[in-house]
gemmi code that builds the backbone of each chain (N, CA, C; Angstrom):
import gemmi

chains = {
    "A": [
        ("GLU", (86.473, 95.920, 116.425), (85.858, 95.199, 115.292), (86.853, 94.184, 114.759)),
        ("ALA", (86.418, 92.923, 114.626), (87.309, 91.909, 114.105), (87.557, 92.172, 112.635)),
        ("GLY", (88.774, 91.805, 112.192), (89.139, 92.003, 110.796), (88.741, 90.813, 109.956)),
        ("VAL", (89.264, 90.807, 108.727), (89.032, 89.704, 107.809), (89.932, 88.545, 108.238)),
        ("ALA", (89.341, 87.383, 108.451), (90.096, 86.213, 108.894), (90.302, 85.252, 107.733)),
        ("GLN", (91.525, 84.752, 107.617), (91.832, 83.776, 106.583), (92.581, 82.601, 107.196)),
        ("SER", (92.343, 81.435, 106.622), (93.119, 80.262, 107.034), (93.221, 79.283, 105.871)),
        ("PRO", (94.290, 78.477, 105.826), (95.439, 78.548, 106.720), (96.335, 79.744, 106.364)),
        ("ARG", (97.340, 80.022, 107.147), (98.284, 81.088, 106.814), (99.288, 80.626, 105.767)),
        ("TYR", (99.662, 79.370, 105.843), (100.635, 78.816, 104.907), (100.178, 77.417, 104.474)),
        ("LYS", (100.529, 77.094, 103.229), (100.204, 75.774, 102.714), (101.244, 75.392, 101.680)),
        ("ILE", (101.764, 74.182, 101.802), (102.693, 73.649, 100.809), (102.087, 72.365, 100.269)),
        ("ILE", (101.945, 72.291, 98.958), (101.385, 71.098, 98.336), (102.202, 70.748, 97.108)),
        ("GLU", (102.022, 69.513, 96.648), (102.667, 69.095, 95.409), (101.749, 69.441, 94.233)),
        ("LYS", (102.387, 69.640, 93.089), (101.570, 69.942, 91.898), (100.609, 68.798, 91.654)),
        ("ARG", (99.480, 69.166, 91.115), (98.362, 68.263, 90.816), (97.519, 67.925, 92.044)),
        ("GLN", (97.950, 68.357, 93.230), (97.100, 68.173, 94.411), (96.041, 69.262, 94.464)),
        ("SER", (95.102, 69.091, 95.374), (94.045, 70.071, 95.583), (94.286, 70.834, 96.880)),
        ("VAL", (93.738, 72.055, 96.924), (93.888, 72.867, 98.131), (92.670, 73.786, 98.247)),
        ("ALA", (92.331, 74.130, 99.476), (91.204, 75.035, 99.721), (91.593, 76.076, 100.753)),
        ("PHE", (91.135, 77.289, 100.531), (91.378, 78.399, 101.439), (90.041, 78.903, 101.949)),
        ("TRP", (90.076, 79.414, 103.161), (88.845, 79.880, 103.788), (88.963, 81.346, 104.180)),
        ("CYS", (87.850, 82.066, 104.076), (87.832, 83.482, 104.427), (86.548, 83.809, 105.186)),
        ("ASN", (86.702, 84.529, 106.282), (85.562, 85.055, 107.033), (85.649, 86.575, 107.002)),
        ("PRO", (84.779, 87.234, 106.270), (84.876, 88.689, 106.129), (84.425, 89.404, 107.401)),
        ("ILE", (84.590, 90.703, 107.400), (84.102, 91.519, 108.509), (82.577, 91.421, 108.563)),
        ("SER", (82.050, 91.291, 109.759), (80.620, 91.110, 109.930), (79.831, 92.244, 109.256)),
        ("GLY", (78.853, 91.836, 108.465), (77.992, 92.821, 107.812), (78.479, 93.283, 106.448)),
        ("HIS", (79.687, 92.869, 106.074), (80.206, 93.272, 104.765), (79.619, 92.391, 103.675)),
        ("ALA", (78.951, 93.037, 102.738), (78.264, 92.285, 101.687), (79.205, 91.882, 100.554)),
        ("THR", (80.224, 92.691, 100.330), (81.122, 92.442, 99.199), (82.378, 91.722, 99.664)),
        ("LEU", (82.715, 90.669, 98.961), (83.905, 89.882, 99.289), (84.704, 89.643, 98.027)),
        ("TYR", (86.029, 89.782, 98.149), (86.942, 89.591, 97.022), (87.992, 88.523, 97.365)),
        ("TRP", (88.414, 87.813, 96.330), (89.622, 87.004, 96.408), (90.635, 87.572, 95.409)),
        ("TYR", (91.860, 87.754, 95.897), (92.948, 88.244, 95.057), (94.103, 87.244, 95.087)),
        ("GLN", (94.840, 87.205, 93.993), (96.076, 86.426, 93.914), (97.236, 87.402, 93.789)),
        ("GLN", (98.223, 87.261, 94.661), (99.393, 88.122, 94.593), (100.646, 87.267, 94.416)),
        ("ILE", (101.183, 87.303, 93.213), (102.432, 86.610, 92.918), (103.585, 87.480, 93.403)),
        ("LEU", (104.648, 86.850, 93.861), (105.782, 87.566, 94.446), (106.272, 88.673, 93.521)),
        ("GLY", (106.354, 89.879, 94.067), (106.864, 91.016, 93.315), (105.818, 91.731, 92.479)),
        ("GLN", (104.581, 91.278, 92.547), (103.507, 91.890, 91.772), (102.414, 92.420, 92.698)),
        ("GLY", (101.560, 93.263, 92.134), (100.396, 93.710, 92.882), (99.322, 92.635, 92.866)),
        ("PRO", (98.379, 92.705, 93.794), (97.283, 91.734, 93.816), (96.442, 91.803, 92.545)),
        ("LYS", (96.000, 90.654, 92.081), (95.154, 90.555, 90.897), (93.829, 89.944, 91.312)),
        ("LEU", (92.731, 90.593, 90.920), (91.408, 90.114, 91.302), (91.110, 88.768, 90.661)),
        ("LEU", (90.637, 87.822, 91.475), (90.173, 86.543, 90.961), (88.650, 86.528, 90.855)),
        ("ILE", (87.976, 86.947, 91.927), (86.524, 86.879, 91.948), (85.981, 87.870, 92.963)),
        ("GLN", (84.806, 88.416, 92.627), (84.101, 89.320, 93.535), (82.700, 88.772, 93.769)),
        ("PHE", (82.310, 88.712, 95.060), (80.967, 88.320, 95.444), (80.216, 89.529, 96.017)),
        ("GLN", (78.951, 89.579, 95.735), (78.042, 90.496, 96.411), (77.016, 89.602, 97.095)),
        ("ASN", (77.086, 89.569, 98.431), (76.333, 88.574, 99.214), (76.740, 87.188, 98.704)),
        ("ASN", (75.821, 86.353, 98.277), (76.226, 85.018, 97.823), (76.269, 84.902, 96.316)),
        ("GLY", (76.172, 86.033, 95.616), (76.202, 86.015, 94.161), (77.529, 86.494, 93.613)),
        ("VAL", (77.940, 85.903, 92.488), (79.184, 86.294, 91.826), (78.946, 87.533, 90.977)),
        ("VAL", (79.757, 88.567, 91.211), (79.652, 89.803, 90.442), (80.624, 89.785, 89.275)),
        ("ASP", (81.838, 89.309, 89.540), (82.878, 89.296, 88.515), (83.812, 88.134, 88.777)),
        ("ASP", (83.884, 87.204, 87.848), (84.854, 86.112, 87.934), (85.607, 85.975, 86.617)),
        ("SER", (85.725, 87.080, 85.886), (86.334, 87.053, 84.565), (87.816, 86.696, 84.604)),
        ("GLN", (88.486, 86.928, 85.720), (89.913, 86.629, 85.840), (90.178, 85.297, 86.534)),
        ("LEU", (89.147, 84.572, 86.865), (89.301, 83.298, 87.568), (89.558, 82.174, 86.563)),
        ("PRO", (90.669, 81.443, 86.679), (90.926, 80.304, 85.776), (89.981, 79.159, 86.114)),
        ("LYS", (88.854, 79.155, 85.469), (87.766, 78.287, 85.903), (88.032, 76.800, 85.645)),
        ("ASP", (89.052, 76.495, 84.863), (89.352, 75.085, 84.654), (89.943, 74.456, 85.908)),
        ("ARG", (90.481, 75.293, 86.810), (91.102, 74.716, 87.997), (90.706, 75.428, 89.290)),
        ("PHE", (90.229, 76.633, 89.176), (89.860, 77.419, 90.355), (88.334, 77.465, 90.492)),
        ("SER", (87.885, 77.392, 91.745), (86.465, 77.589, 92.015), (86.322, 78.302, 93.354)),
        ("ALA", (85.245, 79.029, 93.502), (85.002, 79.740, 94.755), (83.508, 79.769, 95.018)),
        ("GLU", (83.184, 79.776, 96.299), (81.782, 79.862, 96.659), (81.599, 80.668, 97.938)),
        ("ARG", (80.395, 81.183, 98.069), (80.025, 81.947, 99.266), (78.541, 81.656, 99.499)),
        ("LEU", (78.285, 80.437, 99.923), (76.937, 79.897, 99.897), (75.936, 80.692, 100.738)),
        ("LYS", (76.314, 81.111, 101.912), (75.360, 81.786, 102.787), (75.612, 83.291, 102.846)),
        ("GLY", (76.425, 83.778, 101.917), (76.683, 85.207, 101.878), (77.584, 85.713, 102.975)),
        ("VAL", (78.287, 84.787, 103.656), (79.199, 85.223, 104.720), (80.598, 84.681, 104.400)),
        ("ASP", (80.918, 83.469, 104.942), (82.222, 82.868, 104.676), (82.355, 82.489, 103.210)),
        ("SER", (83.610, 82.391, 102.795), (83.875, 81.988, 101.416), (85.033, 81.007, 101.390)),
        ("THR", (85.015, 80.116, 100.410), (86.148, 79.228, 100.182), (86.611, 79.360, 98.741)),
        ("LEU", (87.910, 79.270, 98.561), (88.540, 79.276, 97.247), (89.283, 77.955, 97.096)),
        ("LYS", (89.033, 77.253, 96.003), (89.655, 75.947, 95.800), (90.461, 75.935, 94.508)),
        ("ILE", (91.559, 75.208, 94.545), (92.379, 74.989, 93.361), (92.516, 73.485, 93.178)),
        ("GLN", (92.126, 73.011, 91.984), (92.178, 71.573, 91.720), (92.278, 71.322, 90.227)),
        ("PRO", (93.395, 70.808, 89.728), (94.645, 70.511, 90.421), (95.574, 71.724, 90.399)),
        ("ALA", (96.445, 71.810, 91.367), (97.357, 72.949, 91.457), (98.528, 72.799, 90.485)),
        ("LYS", (99.005, 73.934, 89.990), (100.181, 73.999, 89.143), (101.263, 74.814, 89.864)),
        ("LEU", (102.482, 74.679, 89.384), (103.593, 75.397, 90.005), (103.341, 76.908, 90.005)),
        ("GLU", (102.756, 77.407, 88.903), (102.552, 78.853, 88.777), (101.447, 79.390, 89.689)),
        ("ASP", (100.771, 78.501, 90.404), (99.765, 78.953, 91.371), (100.396, 79.384, 92.689)),
        ("SER", (101.697, 79.188, 92.825), (102.381, 79.631, 94.051), (102.234, 81.140, 94.169)),
        ("ALA", (101.633, 81.574, 95.253), (101.302, 82.986, 95.438), (100.696, 83.159, 96.825)),
        ("VAL", (100.413, 84.411, 97.152), (99.623, 84.715, 98.342), (98.195, 84.974, 97.892)),
        ("TYR", (97.253, 84.333, 98.540), (95.848, 84.509, 98.206), (95.219, 85.371, 99.301)),
        ("LEU", (94.742, 86.520, 98.863), (94.217, 87.522, 99.788), (92.705, 87.605, 99.666)),
        ("CYS", (92.059, 87.681, 100.797), (90.619, 87.901, 100.846), (90.380, 89.313, 101.374)),
        ("ALA", (89.400, 89.994, 100.814), (89.060, 91.347, 101.255), (87.549, 91.482, 101.309)),
        ("SER", (87.088, 92.410, 102.120), (85.651, 92.677, 102.181), (85.401, 94.166, 102.322)),
        ("ARG", (84.233, 94.571, 101.945), (83.781, 95.950, 102.128), (82.274, 95.931, 102.330)),
        ("PRO", (81.712, 97.005, 102.879), (80.250, 97.085, 102.965), (79.629, 97.036, 101.569)),
        ("ALA", (78.346, 97.059, 101.487), (77.631, 96.829, 100.238), (78.138, 97.720, 99.114)),
        ("ALA", (78.036, 97.221, 97.914), (78.418, 97.966, 96.719), (77.614, 99.257, 96.662)),
        ("GLY", (78.252, 100.279, 96.091), (77.586, 101.571, 96.015), (77.969, 102.475, 97.151)),
        ("THR", (78.581, 101.896, 98.186), (79.067, 102.729, 99.286), (80.526, 103.053, 99.034)),
        ("ASN", (80.898, 104.287, 99.268), (82.259, 104.725, 98.973), (83.137, 104.456, 100.175)),
        ("THR", (83.428, 103.204, 100.394), (84.112, 102.796, 101.613), (85.375, 102.017, 101.287)),
        ("GLU", (86.181, 101.840, 102.334), (87.441, 101.142, 102.172), (87.218, 99.648, 102.039)),
        ("ALA", (88.184, 99.003, 101.374), (88.270, 97.553, 101.379), (89.262, 97.152, 102.470)),
        ("PHE", (88.923, 96.111, 103.207), (89.784, 95.622, 104.280), (90.266, 94.224, 103.907)),
        ("PHE", (91.566, 94.004, 104.104), (92.182, 92.757, 103.671), (92.562, 91.877, 104.849)),
        ("GLY", (92.524, 90.574, 104.614), (93.041, 89.617, 105.564), (94.542, 89.480, 105.430)),
        ("GLN", (95.126, 88.602, 106.260), (96.575, 88.401, 106.267), (97.042, 87.580, 105.077)),
        ("GLY", (96.135, 86.901, 104.437), (96.508, 86.119, 103.274), (96.911, 84.696, 103.602)),
        ("THR", (96.835, 83.849, 102.592), (97.338, 82.475, 102.665), (98.455, 82.345, 101.649)),
        ("ARG", (99.628, 81.983, 102.146), (100.768, 81.809, 101.238), (100.807, 80.366, 100.768)),
        ("LEU", (100.607, 80.168, 99.473), (100.613, 78.828, 98.882), (101.919, 78.603, 98.141)),
        ("THR", (102.541, 77.474, 98.434), (103.725, 77.042, 97.689), (103.401, 75.707, 97.047)),
        ("VAL", (103.543, 75.658, 95.725), (103.314, 74.421, 94.992), (104.671, 73.892, 94.539)),
        ("VAL", (104.976, 72.667, 94.935), (106.305, 72.104, 94.614), (106.172, 70.905, 93.685)),
    ],
    "B": [
        ("LYS", (90.899, 98.285, 79.617), (91.087, 97.742, 80.940), (91.986, 98.681, 81.735)),
        ("GLN", (91.634, 98.883, 82.986), (92.400, 99.779, 83.843), (93.796, 99.218, 84.108)),
        ("GLU", (94.805, 100.054, 83.966), (96.175, 99.671, 84.313), (96.733, 100.693, 85.288)),
        ("VAL", (97.355, 100.172, 86.338), (97.891, 101.032, 87.394), (99.399, 100.834, 87.459)),
        ("THR", (100.124, 101.930, 87.473), (101.592, 101.881, 87.477), (102.115, 102.665, 88.666)),
        ("GLN", (103.128, 102.106, 89.317), (103.731, 102.803, 90.444), (105.226, 102.982, 90.191)),
        ("ILE", (105.666, 104.200, 90.438), (107.066, 104.554, 90.257), (107.533, 105.342, 91.479)),
        ("PRO", (108.752, 105.050, 92.030), (109.643, 104.001, 91.568), (109.241, 102.634, 92.115)),
        ("ALA", (109.876, 101.586, 91.628), (109.598, 100.242, 92.126), (110.218, 100.045, 93.502)),
        ("ALA", (111.334, 100.725, 93.750), (111.996, 100.634, 95.052), (112.638, 101.972, 95.375)),
        ("LEU", (112.712, 102.270, 96.658), (113.229, 103.560, 97.099), (113.884, 103.392, 98.459)),
        ("SER", (115.092, 103.927, 98.600), (115.782, 103.924, 99.898), (116.083, 105.355, 100.288)),
        ("VAL", (115.727, 105.717, 101.499), (115.955, 107.079, 101.974), (116.495, 107.033, 103.398)),
        ("PRO", (117.276, 108.037, 103.795), (117.709, 108.107, 105.191), (116.560, 108.575, 106.081)),
        ("GLU", (116.584, 108.134, 107.296), (115.562, 108.518, 108.258), (115.433, 110.036, 108.343)),
        ("GLY", (114.188, 110.508, 108.427), (113.931, 111.925, 108.574), (113.578, 112.637, 107.275)),
        ("GLU", (113.885, 111.989, 106.152), (113.583, 112.636, 104.868), (112.097, 112.575, 104.561)),
        ("ASN", (111.650, 113.574, 103.803), (110.303, 113.535, 103.234), (110.392, 112.832, 101.887)),
        ("LEU", (109.347, 112.118, 101.502), (109.403, 111.393, 100.229), (108.022, 111.353, 99.575)),
        ("VAL", (108.048, 111.084, 98.271), (106.822, 111.026, 97.476), (106.805, 109.735, 96.672)),
        ("LEU", (105.708, 109.032, 96.756), (105.483, 107.844, 95.948), (104.427, 108.186, 94.899)),
        ("ASN", (104.621, 107.654, 93.706), (103.744, 108.004, 92.601), (102.900, 106.831, 92.124)),
        ("CYS", (101.698, 107.150, 91.697), (100.768, 106.157, 91.167), (100.052, 106.784, 89.975)),
        ("SER", (99.993, 106.053, 88.870), (99.251, 106.550, 87.715), (98.305, 105.465, 87.217)),
        ("PHE", (97.189, 105.887, 86.647), (96.183, 104.947, 86.153), (95.680, 105.419, 84.806)),
        ("THR", (95.260, 104.459, 83.967), (94.969, 104.781, 82.579), (93.531, 105.240, 82.352)),
        ("ASP", (92.596, 104.785, 83.162), (91.194, 105.138, 82.981), (90.768, 106.059, 84.130)),
        ("SER", (90.424, 107.288, 83.795), (90.112, 108.277, 84.844), (88.719, 108.101, 85.444)),
        ("ALA", (87.940, 107.171, 84.901), (86.584, 106.940, 85.422), (86.648, 106.041, 86.653)),
        ("ILE", (87.211, 106.576, 87.725), (87.351, 105.793, 88.950), (86.348, 106.253, 89.987)),
        ("TYR", (86.074, 105.368, 90.911), (85.148, 105.661, 91.999), (85.911, 106.250, 93.191)),
        ("ASN", (87.054, 105.626, 93.496), (87.945, 106.152, 94.513), (89.329, 105.541, 94.330)),
        ("LEU", (90.281, 106.002, 95.129), (91.642, 105.482, 95.094), (92.076, 105.233, 96.525)),
        ("GLN", (92.724, 104.111, 96.738), (93.108, 103.719, 98.082), (94.596, 103.407, 98.095)),
        ("TRP", (95.293, 103.889, 99.123), (96.691, 103.558, 99.337), (96.771, 102.528, 100.472)),
        ("PHE", (97.604, 101.499, 100.228), (97.786, 100.433, 101.204), (99.272, 100.305, 101.545)),
        ("ARG", (99.486, 99.730, 102.713), (100.828, 99.339, 103.123), (100.842, 97.824, 103.277)),
        ("GLN", (101.943, 97.194, 102.826), (102.085, 95.754, 102.974), (103.457, 95.446, 103.545)),
        ("ASP", (103.475, 94.833, 104.724), (104.712, 94.379, 105.331), (105.012, 92.971, 104.853)),
        ("PRO", (106.280, 92.573, 104.835), (106.646, 91.250, 104.322), (105.841, 90.132, 104.967)),
        ("GLY", (105.257, 89.284, 104.146), (104.506, 88.150, 104.647), (103.171, 88.502, 105.258)),
        ("LYS", (102.750, 89.727, 105.119), (101.487, 90.151, 105.738), (100.470, 90.576, 104.680)),
        ("GLY", (99.262, 90.809, 105.143), (98.219, 91.310, 104.257), (98.366, 92.806, 104.042)),
        ("LEU", (97.341, 93.421, 103.510), (97.358, 94.843, 103.187), (96.655, 95.642, 104.276)),
        ("THR", (97.280, 96.737, 104.658), (96.687, 97.655, 105.632), (96.307, 98.935, 104.908)),
        ("SER", (95.049, 99.318, 105.016), (94.600, 100.538, 104.346), (95.175, 101.765, 105.048)),
        ("LEU", (95.705, 102.680, 104.251), (96.287, 103.914, 104.781), (95.349, 105.104, 104.570)),
        ("LEU", (94.940, 105.292, 103.333), (94.113, 106.451, 102.984), (93.193, 106.084, 101.851)),
        ("LEU", (92.001, 106.651, 101.883), (91.028, 106.492, 100.803), (90.669, 107.878, 100.301)),
        ("ILE", (90.796, 108.096, 99.005), (90.419, 109.378, 98.412), (89.245, 109.140, 97.480)),
        ("GLN", (88.158, 109.854, 97.712), (87.005, 109.753, 96.828), (87.336, 110.439, 95.507)),
        ("SER", (86.634, 110.080, 94.460), (86.924, 110.642, 93.136), (86.701, 112.151, 93.094)),
        ("SER", (85.868, 112.669, 93.993), (85.583, 114.103, 94.020), (86.558, 114.891, 94.889)),
        ("GLN", (87.445, 114.181, 95.570), (88.383, 114.843, 96.470), (89.729, 115.062, 95.797)),
        ("ARG", (90.492, 115.995, 96.364), (91.829, 116.273, 95.831), (92.922, 115.690, 96.715)),
        ("GLU", (92.625, 115.593, 98.031), (93.633, 115.027, 98.915), (93.020, 114.546, 100.216)),
        ("GLN", (93.807, 113.686, 100.894), (93.445, 113.183, 102.206), (94.711, 113.146, 103.043)),
        ("THR", (94.547, 113.393, 104.333), (95.698, 113.413, 105.234), (95.419, 112.536, 106.441)),
        ("SER", (96.479, 111.829, 106.856), (96.409, 111.047, 108.079), (97.790, 111.062, 108.708)),
        ("GLY", (97.929, 111.817, 109.781), (99.227, 111.907, 110.449), (100.300, 112.446, 109.524)),
        ("ARG", (101.359, 111.657, 109.341), (102.465, 112.088, 108.475), (102.226, 111.762, 107.006)),
        ("LEU", (101.076, 111.213, 106.700), (100.762, 110.817, 105.326), (99.798, 111.808, 104.689)),
        ("ASN", (100.084, 112.119, 103.425), (99.166, 112.956, 102.647), (99.074, 112.369, 101.251)),
        ("ALA", (97.863, 112.064, 100.828), (97.654, 111.525, 99.491), (96.889, 112.543, 98.664)),
        ("SER", (97.325, 112.721, 97.425), (96.638, 113.628, 96.513), (96.094, 112.845, 95.334)),
        ("LEU", (95.102, 113.415, 94.693), (94.496, 112.769, 93.532), (94.210, 113.809, 92.457)),
        ("ASP", (94.715, 113.559, 91.248), (94.378, 114.358, 90.081), (93.729, 113.388, 89.099)),
        ("LYS", (92.427, 113.281, 89.189), (91.723, 112.270, 88.428), (91.839, 112.505, 86.926)),
        ("SER", (91.782, 113.739, 86.512), (91.791, 114.031, 85.080), (93.101, 113.615, 84.413)),
        ("SER", (94.189, 113.703, 85.158), (95.476, 113.302, 84.580), (95.844, 111.882, 84.973)),
        ("GLY", (95.011, 111.225, 85.762), (95.257, 109.842, 86.129), (96.442, 109.659, 87.062)),
        ("ARG", (96.555, 110.538, 88.060), (97.724, 110.457, 88.940), (97.341, 110.641, 90.396)),
        ("SER", (98.115, 109.949, 91.238), (98.008, 110.144, 92.678), (99.407, 110.092, 93.262)),
        ("THR", (99.607, 110.825, 94.334), (100.882, 110.765, 95.041), (100.612, 110.504, 96.514)),
        ("LEU", (101.541, 109.795, 97.128), (101.528, 109.606, 98.576), (102.778, 110.262, 99.123)),
        ("TYR", (102.573, 111.257, 99.959), (103.660, 112.009, 100.572), (103.836, 111.523, 102.009)),
        ("ILE", (105.060, 111.146, 102.340), (105.359, 110.713, 103.705), (106.348, 111.711, 104.292)),
        ("ALA", (105.953, 112.364, 105.359), (106.808, 113.360, 105.997), (107.657, 112.720, 107.086)),
        ("ALA", (108.859, 113.232, 107.220), (109.744, 112.824, 108.316), (109.793, 111.311, 108.460)),
        ("SER", (110.275, 110.644, 107.431), (110.220, 109.178, 107.373), (110.949, 108.534, 108.557)),
        ("GLN", (110.437, 107.362, 108.948), (110.993, 106.600, 110.068), (111.289, 105.174, 109.604)),
        ("PRO", (112.211, 104.474, 110.267), (112.489, 103.087, 109.872), (111.241, 102.216, 109.875)),
        ("GLY", (110.299, 102.513, 110.757), (109.057, 101.754, 110.796), (108.168, 101.948, 109.584)),
        ("ASP", (108.500, 102.927, 108.763), (107.741, 103.141, 107.525), (108.182, 102.175, 106.425)),
        ("SER", (109.252, 101.448, 106.647), (109.751, 100.512, 105.644), (108.707, 99.439, 105.368)),
        ("ALA", (108.302, 99.345, 104.123), (107.244, 98.415, 103.699), (107.050, 98.602, 102.203)),
        ("THR", (106.152, 97.820, 101.630), (105.732, 98.040, 100.245), (104.422, 98.818, 100.263)),
        ("TYR", (104.359, 99.855, 99.455), (103.179, 100.708, 99.379), (102.485, 100.465, 98.043)),
        ("LEU", (101.205, 100.151, 98.129), (100.404, 99.822, 96.953), (99.274, 100.825, 96.803)),
        ("CYS", (99.024, 101.238, 95.576), (97.824, 102.026, 95.321), (96.851, 101.177, 94.524)),
        ("ALA", (95.578, 101.447, 94.725), (94.536, 100.700, 94.028), (93.407, 101.649, 93.674)),
        ("VAL", (92.875, 101.511, 92.464), (91.735, 102.317, 92.052), (90.514, 101.425, 91.965)),
        ("ARG", (89.393, 101.983, 92.345), (88.137, 101.251, 92.318), (87.295, 101.781, 91.163)),
        ("ASP", (86.809, 100.865, 90.334), (85.993, 101.300, 89.207), (84.509, 101.197, 89.556)),
        ("GLY", (83.680, 101.554, 88.598), (82.248, 101.560, 88.842), (81.660, 100.187, 89.075)),
        ("ALA", (82.394, 99.144, 88.681), (81.947, 97.765, 88.902), (82.406, 97.245, 90.255)),
        ("ASN", (82.956, 98.141, 91.062), (83.332, 97.770, 92.431), (84.602, 96.939, 92.498)),
        ("ASN", (85.365, 96.910, 91.405), (86.619, 96.168, 91.405), (87.789, 97.071, 91.761)),
        ("LEU", (88.779, 96.491, 92.413), (90.009, 97.206, 92.751), (91.130, 96.761, 91.826)),
        ("PHE", (91.812, 97.714, 91.216), (92.953, 97.422, 90.353), (94.193, 97.966, 91.040)),
        ("PHE", (95.165, 97.090, 91.229), (96.360, 97.435, 91.977), (97.552, 97.721, 91.073)),
        ("GLY", (98.438, 98.599, 91.571), (99.751, 98.738, 90.984), (100.664, 97.653, 91.525)),
        ("THR", (101.907, 97.650, 91.055), (102.866, 96.629, 91.488), (103.592, 97.027, 92.763)),
        ("GLY", (103.370, 98.249, 93.226), (103.910, 98.647, 94.517), (105.265, 99.331, 94.444)),
        ("THR", (105.554, 100.091, 95.489), (106.878, 100.687, 95.696), (107.419, 100.148, 97.009)),
        ("ARG", (108.591, 99.527, 96.938), (109.210, 98.984, 98.147), (110.087, 100.049, 98.771)),
        ("LEU", (109.693, 100.517, 99.939), (110.378, 101.611, 100.634), (111.254, 101.076, 101.750)),
        ("THR", (112.488, 101.545, 101.780), (113.400, 101.239, 102.887), (113.851, 102.554, 103.495)),
        ("VAL", (113.624, 102.728, 104.770), (114.081, 103.917, 105.482), (115.263, 103.505, 106.345)),
        ("ILE", (116.400, 104.105, 106.058), (117.663, 103.719, 106.690), (117.881, 104.534, 107.957)),
        ("PRO", (118.083, 103.844, 109.090), (118.277, 104.583, 110.366), (119.553, 105.423, 110.329)),
    ],
}
model = gemmi.Model(1)
for chain_id, residues in chains.items():
    chain = gemmi.Chain(chain_id)
    for i, (resn, *xyz) in enumerate(residues, 1):
        res = gemmi.Residue()
        res.name, res.seqid = resn, gemmi.SeqId(i, " ")
        for name, pos in zip(("N", "CA", "C"), xyz):
            atom = gemmi.Atom()
            atom.name, atom.element = name, gemmi.Element(name[0])
            atom.pos, atom.b_iso = gemmi.Position(*pos), 0.0
            res.add_atom(atom)
        chain.add_residue(res)
    model.add_chain(chain)
structure = gemmi.Structure()
structure.add_model(model)
structure.setup_entities()
């Protein structure tokens, strides 16, 4: 079974530039998460999707961050404009439909450096 | 809001030792608890999942326990090996399907 795929693996941008990350969850997984992991900290939830609908985006800085999952499969996370403090690893995870007591599976992450 | 704490933040042990990593959470109304391993520059690998109704789970040299009422979980690693060196994260899942992570324990197993 293929895992959660993320791209790119690394990205370096200047502050105030825009950047987008892509995630392809495990086939058939209805729930998709984006997490931000700052160096030395645990992952922090940014947004949770159930199919193509947003379940929780309370921690998403909506003035600069946006995410979509239009067809309920792939998802993109965008930052516009980026700030220095956005430097982090952005992790995508998926699990089968909500209500199932199952594991979450994570991708390798995208390491963003804002200079 | 759920808060997850992991102690210690870092741990170094000689190869062959048994060790225990600790995780505590403030809200006992969890759906399940999951232990992950994270290698430098990599994503998270799931190690064990404990349902809220369970007390422990075992996989090879790993044993995870859960005391939901006291808000605690432990990950026991038997006969540690240098390949076990990594950061270990625990995460609790709430009824809204969200995962709340601790800050992790960075384990170094010295050959």
